SELOKE-840258 format. One record per atom (N, C-alpha, C): residue in three letters; x, y, z. Coordinates in steps of 0.2 Angstrom, whole numbers, plus 5000, padded with zeros to 4 digits. Layout:
N
ALAXYZ ...
***
This chain:
233
UNK557260075798 UNK557060135795 UNK556360135792 UNK555960175794 UNK555260165791 UNK555260195784 UNK554760165780 UNK554660195773 UNK554260255773 UNK554460305769 UNK554060365769 UNK553560355763 UNK552960385764 UNK552460375759 UNK552660385752 UNK553060435751 UNK553260455744 UNK553860415742 UNK554060365746 UNK554660325744 UNK555360355744 UNK555360415747 UNK556060445748 UNK556460415754 UNK557060425753 UNK557560405759 UNK557460465764 UNK557660455770 UNK557560505775 UNK557960565774 UNK558560565771 UNK558960615769 UNK558860645762 UNK558360625759 UNK558260645752 UNK557760705751 UNK557860755747 UNK557460805746 UNK556860785741 UNK556360825741 UNK555860815736 UNK556060835730 UNK555760825724 UNK555960845718 UNK555860925718 UNK556460955716 UNK556461025716 UNK556561055709 UNK556161115708 UNK556261145701 UNK556161225703 UNK556661255699 UNK556661335699 UNK556461355692 UNK555961385690 UNK555761405684 UNK555861485684 UNK556361505681 UNK556561575682 UNK556161615676 UNK556161685677 UNK555761725673 UNK555061705672 UNK554761685677 UNK554061655676 UNK553461705675 UNK553561765677 UNK553061815675 UNK553361865671 UNK552961905668 UNK553161955663 UNK553462025666 UNK553062055671 UNK553162125672 UNK553562135678 UNK553662085682 UNK554162085688 UNK554862105686 UNK555262135690 UNK555962145689 UNK556262075688 UNK556062025692 UNK556361965692 UNK555861915695 UNK555761855693 UNK555261805695 UNK555561735695 UNK555261695699 UNK555361625699 UNK554761585701 UNK554561525698 UNK554161475701 UNK554561425705 UNK554461415711 UNK554861365715 UNK554361305716 UNK554661255715 UNK554261185717 UNK554661145721 UNK554461135727 UNK554761075731 UNK554161025732 UNK554260975728 UNK553660925728 UNK553060955726 UNK552560955730 UNK551860985728 UNK551761055731 UNK552261075734 UNK552261145736 UNK552561195730 UNK552161245729 UNK552261285723 UNK552161355725 UNK552761395724 UNK552661465726 UNK552961515721 UNK552561565719 UNK552861615714 UNK553161665718 UNK553761685717 UNK554161735720 UNK554461785715 UNK554261845717 UNK554461905712 UNK554861955716 UNK555261995712 UNK555662055715 UNK555462115712 UNK555362175716 UNK555262235713 UNK555662285716 UNK555862345713 UNK556262395716 UNK555962465717 UNK556062495722 UNK555862565723 UNK556462605724 UNK556662655720 UNK557262685720 UNK557262745726 UNK557062725732 UNK557062765738 UNK557162715744 UNK557362745749 UNK557462705755 UNK556762705759 UNK556662655763 UNK555962655767 UNK555862725771 UNK555262735772 UNK555062805775 UNK555362805782 UNK555362745786 UNK555562745793 UNK556362755793 UNK556762755788 UNK557462755788 UNK557662825789 UNK558162845793 UNK558462915793 UNK558762935787 UNK558762995785 UNK558963025779 UNK559763015778 UNK560063015783 UNK560863005783 UNK561062935783 UNK560562885784 UNK560762815784 UNK560962795777 UNK561562765777 UNK561862745771 UNK561662675768 UNK561162645771 UNK560962585769 UNK560362585764 UNK560262535760 UNK559662525757 UNK559262475761 UNK558762435758 UNK558362395762 UNK558162335757 UNK558062275760 UNK557762215757 UNK557162195762 UNK556562195759 UNK555962175763 UNK555562115759 UNK555062085763 UNK554762035760 UNK553962035762 UNK553562015758 UNK552861995759 UNK552661925757 UNK552261895761 UNK552161825760 UNK551361815760 UNK551061775756 UNK550361755757 UNK550261685754 UNK549761655757 UNK549461595755 UNK548861615751 UNK548761595744 UNK548261605740 UNK547661565743 UNK547061585741 UNK546461555744 UNK546361475743 UNK546561455737 UNK546461385736 UNK547161345736 UNK547661375740 UNK548261345740 UNK548261285745 UNK547761285749 UNK547661225754 UNK547061185753 UNK546961135757 UNK546361085756 UNK545761125757 UNK545661175762 UNK545061215762 UNK545261285761 UNK544761315758 UNK544961385756 UNK545161435761 UNK545661465761 UNK545861515766 UNK545661585764 UNK545561625769 UNK545261695767 UNK545861735765 UNK545761785760 UNK546361825759 UNK546461875765 UNK547061895766 UNK547161935772 UNK547262005769 UNK546662045768 UNK546662105765 UNK546862165769 UNK546562165775 UNK546662225780 UNK547062205786 UNK547062145788 UNK547462125794 UNK547762055792 UNK548462055793 UNK548761995792 UNK548861955798 UNK548861885798 UNK548861845804 UNK549561845807 UNK549661825813 UNK550261815816 UNK550761775812 UNK550461715810 UNK550861665806 UNK551161705800 UNK550761735796 UNK551061775790 UNK551561825792 UNK551461865797 UNK551961915799 UNK552561875801 UNK552561825805 UNK553161785807 UNK553561765801 UNK553161735796 UNK553561705790 UNK553861765785 UNK553461815784 UNK553761865780 UNK554361905783 UNK554361905790 UNK554861935793 UNK555461895793 UNK555361825793 UNK555861775792 UNK556261785785 UNK555761785780 UNK556061795773 UNK556461855773 UNK556261915775 UNK556561975775 UNK557261975778 UNK557261945785 UNK557861945789 UNK558361895785 UNK558161845782 UNK558561795779 UNK558961825773 UNK558561865769 UNK558861895763 UNK559261955765 UNK559161995770 UNK559562045772 UNK560262025774 UNK560261965777 UNK560861935780 UNK561361915775 UNK561161915768 UNK561661895763 UNK561861955759 UNK561662015761 UNK561762075757 UNK562062125761 UNK562562165758 UNK562862225760 UNK562362285759 UNK561962305764 UNK561462355762 UNK561762425761 UNK562362435763 UNK562762495761 UNK562962505754 UNK562862455750 UNK563062455743 UNK562362465739 UNK561862475742 UNK561162485739 UNK560862545742 UNK561262595743 UNK560962655747 UNK560362685743 UNK559862705746 UNK559262745743 UNK558862695739 UNK558862635740 UNK558462585736 UNK558162535741 UNK557562515739 UNK557162465742 UNK556962405737 UNK557162345739 UNK556962285735 UNK556462245739 UNK555862235736 UNK555362205739 UNK555262135736 UNK555262085740 UNK555162015738 UNK554461995740 UNK554061965735 UNK553461945736 UNK553361875735 UNK553161835740 UNK553061765739 UNK552361745740 UNK552061715735 UNK551361695735 UNK551261625734 UNK551061585739 UNK550961515739 UNK550361495735 UNK550461465729 UNK549861445725 UNK549661375727 UNK550161335730 UNK549961265732 UNK550361245738 UNK550061225743 UNK550461215749 UNK550461145751 UNK551061115752 UNK551161045755 UNK551761045759 UNK551761085764 UNK552361085768 UNK552961125766 UNK553361165770 UNK553961195768 UNK553861255764 UNK553261295765 UNK553161355761 UNK553661405762 UNK553861415769 UNK554261465770 UNK554961455768 UNK555161395768 UNK555861375765 UNK555861385758 UNK555361365754 UNK555361375747 UNK555361445745 UNK554961485749 UNK554961555748 UNK555661595749 UNK556061565754 UNK556761595755 UNK557161575749 UNK557161515747 UNK557561495741 UNK557361535735 UNK556761545734 UNK556561585728 UNK556661655729 UNK556661675735 UNK556861745737 UNK557561765735 UNK557961715737 UNK558661725735 UNK558761725727 UNK558461685724 UNK558561685717 UNK558361745713 UNK557761775715 UNK557461835712 UNK557861895714 UNK558161895720 UNK558561945723 UNK559261955719 UNK559561895717 UNK560161885713 UNK559961915706 UNK559461895703 UNK559261915697 UNK559161985696 UNK558762015701 UNK558662085702 UNK559262125702 UNK559762105706 UNK560362145707 UNK560762145700 UNK560762085697 UNK561162085690 UNK560862135685 UNK560162135685 UNK559862185681 UNK559962255683 UNK559962275689 UNK560062335692 UNK560762365690 UNK561262315691 UNK561962335689 UNK562062345682 UNK561662305678 UNK561762315670 UNK561462385668 UNK560962405672 UNK560562465670 UNK560962525674 UNK561462515677 UNK561862565681 UNK561562595687 UNK561062555689 UNK560762585696 UNK561062555702 UNK561462505701 UNK561962485706 UNK562662485704 UNK563162515707 UNK563762515705 UNK564162455707 UNK563962425713 UNK564262365715 UNK563762305717 UNK563962245717 UNK563562195719 UNK563562185726 UNK562962195729 UNK562862195736 UNK562862125739 UNK562762075735 UNK562562005738 UNK563261975740 UNK563261955746 UNK563861925750 UNK563961855748 UNK563461815748 UNK563461745746 UNK562761715746 UNK562661655742 UNK561961625742 UNK561761605749 UNK561161595749 UNK560761565755 UNK560261515753 UNK560061475757 UNK559461425756 UNK559161405762 UNK558661375762 UNK558261355768 UNK557961285767 UNK557861245772 UNK557561175771 UNK557261155778 UNK556761115778 UNK556461095784 UNK556661025785 UNK556761005792 UNK556960945794 UNK556460925800 UNK556360865801 UNK555860845807 UNK556160775810 UNK555960765816 UNK556060705820 UNK555360675820 UNK555260615817 UNK554660575816 UNK554760505818 UNK554460485823 UNK554560415826 UNK555260395827 UNK555660445830 UNK556360435832 UNK556860435826 UNK556560455820 UNK557060465814 UNK557060535811 UNK557660555809 UNK557760625806 UNK557560615799 UNK557060665797 UNK556860665790 UNK556860735787 UNK557060735781 UNK557260795777 UNK556660815773 UNK556560885773 UNK556060915768 UNK555360885769 UNK555060905774 UNK554460875776 UNK553860895771 UNK553460855769 UNK552860875766 UNK552260885772 UNK551660905770 UNK551160925775 UNK551060865780 UNK550960805777 UNK550760745781 UNK551260725786 UNK551960735784 UNK552460725789 UNK552560775794 UNK552460845791 UNK552560895796 UNK552060895801 UNK551460875800 UNK550860875805 UNK550960825810 UNK551460775809 UNK551560715814 UNK552260725817 UNK552560775815 UNK553260775818 UNK553360785825 UNK553760755829 UNK553860765836 UNK554360825837 UNK554760835832 UNK555160895832 UNK555160925825 UNK555060995825 UNK554961025818 UNK555461085818 UNK555861075812 UNK556461125811 UNK556361165805 UNK556561225804 UNK556661265798 UNK557361295799 UNK557861275794 UNK558561295794 UNK558661335788 UNK558961395790 UNK559261445784 UNK559961455785 UNK560361435780 UNK561061445780 UNK561361475774 UNK561961495775 UNK562361525769 UNK562761465766 UNK562961485760 UNK563361435756 UNK563961415760 UNK564261455764 UNK564861445767 UNK564761405774 UNK564061395775 UNK563861355781 UNK563761395787 UNK563661455787 UNK563461505792 UNK562761495794 UNK562561495800 UNK561761485802 UNK561461555802 UNK560961565798 UNK560561625798 UNK559961615803 UNK559561565802 UNK558961545807 UNK559061475808 UNK558861455814 UNK558761385816 UNK558161375821 UNK557561375817 UNK556961375821 UNK556861295823 UNK556861275829 UNK556761205831 UNK556361205837 UNK555761165836 UNK555261165842 UNK555061085843 UNK555061065849 UNK554861005851 UNK554061005851 UNK553760975847 UNK552960965847 UNK552760925852 UNK553160875855 UNK552960825860 UNK553460825865 UNK553860765865 UNK554360755870 UNK554960795868 UNK555360815873 UNK556060855872 UNK556460805868 UNK556960835865 UNK557460805861 UNK558160815863 UNK558660775861 UNK559260775864 UNK559760825860 UNK560360835862 UNK560860875859 UNK561060835853 UNK561160775853 UNK561360735848 UNK560860735842 UNK560260735843 UNK559760745838 UNK559760815835 UNK559860865839 UNK559860925837 UNK560460935832 UNK561060905834 UNK561660915829 UNK561460875823 UNK561160815823 UNK560960785817 UNK560460815813 UNK560060855816 UNK559560895812 UNK559960945808 UNK560360985811 UNK560761035808 UNK561261005803 UNK561560955804 UNK561960925799 UNK561660905793 UNK561060875794 UNK560560845788 UNK560360915784 UNK560160965788 UNK559961025784 UNK560561055780 UNK561161055783 UNK561761085780 UNK561861055773 UNK561960985773 UNK562060945767 UNK561560965762 UNK560860965764 UNK560360975759 UNK560361055756 UNK560561095761 UNK560561165758 UNK561161175753 UNK561761145754 UNK562261145749 UNK561961115742 UNK561561065743 UNK561361035736 UNK560861085733 UNK560361115737 UNK559861165734 UNK560261225731 UNK560761245734 UNK561161305731 UNK561461285724 UNK561661225724 UNK561961205717 UNK561461205712 UNK560761195714 UNK560261195708 UNK560061265706 UNK560261315710 UNK560061385708 UNK560361405701 
***
């Protein structure tokens, strides 16, 4: 087994912190830290359904927006003011899909909750950190809305979390930082529920194909880590 640069074991998460109520004005907020990746995630509510939704549709909605702030990476990235990149679209759709999967939307009729994930420092796994933070602020928001009488029932079905896993030099490694992610032969992002149901399993061979056995090991490694992350909420 090769030594990781940060001294972690292959199946060991980076240091994780969730600092709740991080900002003042959002309905709910959290600063998520996965090692040197730091993401501010907030929730806000609009007491109406999305414009595209039919008037007789009984559902509410949960959606997400994601952005890398200019100095979050080694070289300054441009703000996406008028047109967002394909990568950004893909990530925010992933966050939104993941969060809707753990909610009974019919219990939040006529309401839209928007999750904003702003990456202030990127070192790998930003989408996974955003999903974890997204669940935390969604849960906090729901509690406040129920306390205020704006929701009569809790729409959340069960907690979710996400983590990255990679295959590097023939070894399965958990929660990749940027240096590891950029050299991975297989790159995976896994989103699961607390009960072990799969929401998303994004896995790509960056070089040579990989085996079913390696795929199963990636999934098992992710599932164990996701259970640990949810315990830290």
